[in-house]
C-alpha positions in Angstrom: -51.2 24.8 31.6 -50.8 27.6 34.2 -47.9 29.4 35.4 -49.5 30.5 38.8 -49.0 27.1 40.6 -45.4 26.8 39.2 -44.5 30.1 40.9 -46.7 29.6 43.9 -48.4 32.8 43.8 -50.6 33.3 46.8 -52.9 35.7 48.0 -51.5 39.3 48.9 -48.7 41.2 47.2 -46.4 39.6 44.5 -43.6 41.7 43.1 -42.0 41.1 39.7 -38.6 42.3 38.9 -35.9 41.6 36.3 -36.4 41.8 32.4 -37.5 39.4 29.7 -41.2 39.8 29.9 -42.4 41.2 33.3 -45.1 42.9 31.7 -46.4 39.8 29.7 -46.1 37.7 32.9 -48.3 40.5 34.9 -50.9 40.1 32.3 -50.8 36.2 32.2 -51.1 36.0 35.9 -53.8 38.6 36.0 -55.9 36.5 33.5 -55.2 33.2 35.8 -55.8 34.9 39.1 -59.0 36.8 38.2 -60.8 33.2 37.9 -59.9 33.0 41.7 -60.5 36.3 43.0 -60.2 40.0 42.4 -56.8 41.3 41.0 -55.0 44.9 41.4 -52.2 45.6 39.0 -49.8 48.6 39.7 -46.3 49.5 39.9 -43.8 50.7 42.6 -42.0 52.6 40.0 -43.3 53.5 36.5 -45.1 51.3 33.9 -46.7 51.8 30.5 -50.5 52.3 30.9 -52.3 49.1 30.0 -55.0 48.9 27.5 -56.9 45.9 28.2 -57.6 46.8 31.8 -59.6 49.6 33.6 -57.0 52.2 34.7 -57.9 54.2 38.1 -56.0 57.2 38.9 -56.3 59.1 42.1 -58.6 56.4 43.1 -59.8 56.0 46.8 -60.9 52.6 48.5 -64.5 52.9 47.5 -63.7 53.6 43.7 -61.2 50.8 43.5 -63.7 48.3 45.3 -66.6 49.2 43.0 -64.3 48.8 39.9 -63.2 45.2 41.2 -66.8 44.3 41.6 -67.5 45.4 38.1 -64.3 44.0 36.2 -62.4 41.6 38.5 -59.2 43.1 37.8 -58.2 46.8 37.4 -55.0 48.8 37.3 -54.3 51.3 39.9 -51.8 54.2 39.6 -51.0 57.9 39.3 -50.4 59.7 36.0 -46.8 60.2 35.2 -44.8 61.7 32.1 -45.1 60.2 28.7 -48.5 58.8 29.5 -47.0 56.3 32.0 -48.2 55.2 35.5 -46.5 55.7 38.8 -47.1 54.0 41.9 -50.6 54.2 43.3 -51.6 57.0 46.1 -52.9 54.3 48.2 -50.3 52.2 50.3 -49.8 48.7 48.9 -51.2 47.4 52.5 -54.3 49.1 51.7 -54.4 47.6 48.2 -54.0 44.1 49.7 -57.0 44.7 51.9 -59.2 45.5 48.9 -58.2 42.8 46.4 -57.4 39.1 46.8 -54.2 39.4 44.6 -52.0 42.6 44.3 -49.3 42.4 41.3 -46.6 44.9 41.4 -44.0 45.6 38.6 -41.2 46.8 40.8 -38.5 47.8 38.3 -37.9 48.4 34.5 -35.4 46.8 32.1 -36.1 48.9 28.7 -37.5 45.7 27.3 -34.3 43.9 27.6 -33.9 40.2 28.5 -31.4 40.6 31.4 -30.7 43.5 33.9 -28.5 44.3 36.9 -30.1 46.2 39.7 -29.0 49.5 40.6 -28.6 50.4 44.4 -32.0 52.1 44.5 -33.8 49.1 42.7 -36.0 47.2 42.8 -38.6 48.9 44.8 -40.2 46.1 46.6 -43.3 46.7 48.6 -42.9 46.1 52.5 -45.7 43.6 52.7 -44.8 41.5 49.6 -45.3 37.7 50.0 -43.5 36.7 46.8 -40.8 38.1 44.5 -40.3 36.7 41.0 -37.3 37.5 39.2 -37.9 37.3 35.4 -35.3 36.9 32.7 -35.3 36.1 29.1 -33.3 32.9 27.6 -32.8 35.0 24.3 -30.3 36.8 26.4 -27.9 33.9 26.5 -25.1 33.8 23.9 -25.1 37.5 23.4 -22.7 40.1 24.4 -23.7 41.8 27.9 -23.6 45.3 26.4 -26.3 44.5 23.7 -28.9 42.6 25.9 -28.4 43.8 29.6 -30.0 46.8 31.1 -27.1 48.4 32.9 -24.5 46.4 31.1 -21.6 48.0 33.1 -23.0 46.9 36.3 -24.0 43.3 35.1 -20.4 42.9 33.8 -19.0 44.0 37.0 -21.2 41.5 39.0 -20.2 38.6 36.9 -16.5 39.3 36.6 -16.5 40.0 32.9 -16.4 42.6 30.2 -19.2 44.0 28.3 -18.3 42.3 25.1 -18.5 39.0 26.8 -21.4 36.7 25.8 -23.9 35.8 28.6 -23.7 32.2 29.7 -25.9 30.5 32.2 -22.8 30.5 34.6 -22.5 34.2 34.3 -26.0 34.8 34.8 -26.0 32.7 37.7 -23.4 34.8 39.4 -25.4 38.1 39.0 -28.5 36.3 40.4 -26.5 34.8 43.3 -24.8 38.0 44.1 -27.9 40.4 44.0 -30.1 37.9 45.9 -33.4 39.7 45.0 -36.0 37.2 44.1 -37.2 34.0 45.9 -38.5 32.5 42.6 -37.2 32.7 39.1 -38.9 32.6 35.9 -36.9 32.0 32.7 -38.9 33.3 29.9 -38.7 32.9 26.0 -37.6 29.0 26.2 -38.4 28.2 22.7 -35.9 25.8 21.6 -33.8 22.7 22.8 -30.9 25.0 23.2 -32.9 27.5 25.2 -34.0 24.6 27.4 -30.6 23.4 27.9 -29.5 27.1 29.0 -32.3 27.3 31.4 -31.6 24.0 33.1 -28.0 24.9 33.3 -28.7 28.1 35.0 -31.6 26.4 37.5 -28.9 23.9 38.4 -26.7 26.7 39.7 -29.4 28.3 41.8 -30.7 27.6 45.1 -34.4 28.9 44.7 -37.2 27.4 42.8 -37.0 27.9 39.2 -39.6 27.6 36.4 -39.3 28.2 32.6 -41.3 28.3 29.6 -42.7 30.6 26.8 -45.4 33.2 27.9 -46.1 33.5 24.1 -46.8 29.8 23.8 -48.6 29.2 27.3 -46.1 26.3 27.9 -44.3 26.0 31.4 -42.3 23.6 33.5 -40.6 23.4 36.8 -36.9 23.2 36.5 -36.0 23.3 40.3 
C-alpha cells in the first residue's frame, strides 16, 4: 500500500507542515516517488541532516543533476548550526526544473504530535502544488501543554486552556482557523480508538483527509 496516491502528490513542489511525523512522511514519499522519477528533499527552514540520502551543500544545477542521475534522490541544503541543514541556495523554482518531485519540510514541531503555527510559519515555497498538514493521533486525549508545539497559541486558537486534553473537535478548530494545508494526514493511527478520533476529526474538515501508520505502512482515505 502506498500513501502517495492518497495524498495526491504530483510532480513539482510539495510542502509538508505540522507535526506528528513530517520527517518520516518525507522519507516514505521519497522512497515511493523515486520509483517514478527523480526526487529532491530539502527544507524552507531547518531540518536534521538525513543519513540515508546523499546530501549536497552549496550545490549548483550541474552537481545536483549529476547526483540525481546517480542516486535518484538527493537532499539539497546549506549547512546550519548544530549540524542541521537550512534552505538550499537555489530557488525552489530552479529545483523543480531539475527533479520530477521536490519535497520540502516547511516548518518544525520539536517532535511533538500537534502544533500551532506562529505568524512567520510555515514557510511555503511560492511554486508549491500541494501542502500536506501532518498531525499525530497520539496527541488526542493528552493536555495541550504536553503534546503541542506552541501550546499557548494552540490553546488560544481552540478556545481552551493549556491543561485541556486535545479532542478531535479542538484539533479541528485549530486547523480550520489556520487554513494552511490542502490535504491532512493523520499519522500514528494504531488502535480502534485512534481510528475513531481520526474519523471524527476528518468529519469536521472540508479538505481531503488520509490516516494511517507510517511505521506499519498502512493507510486509508477518511475523506
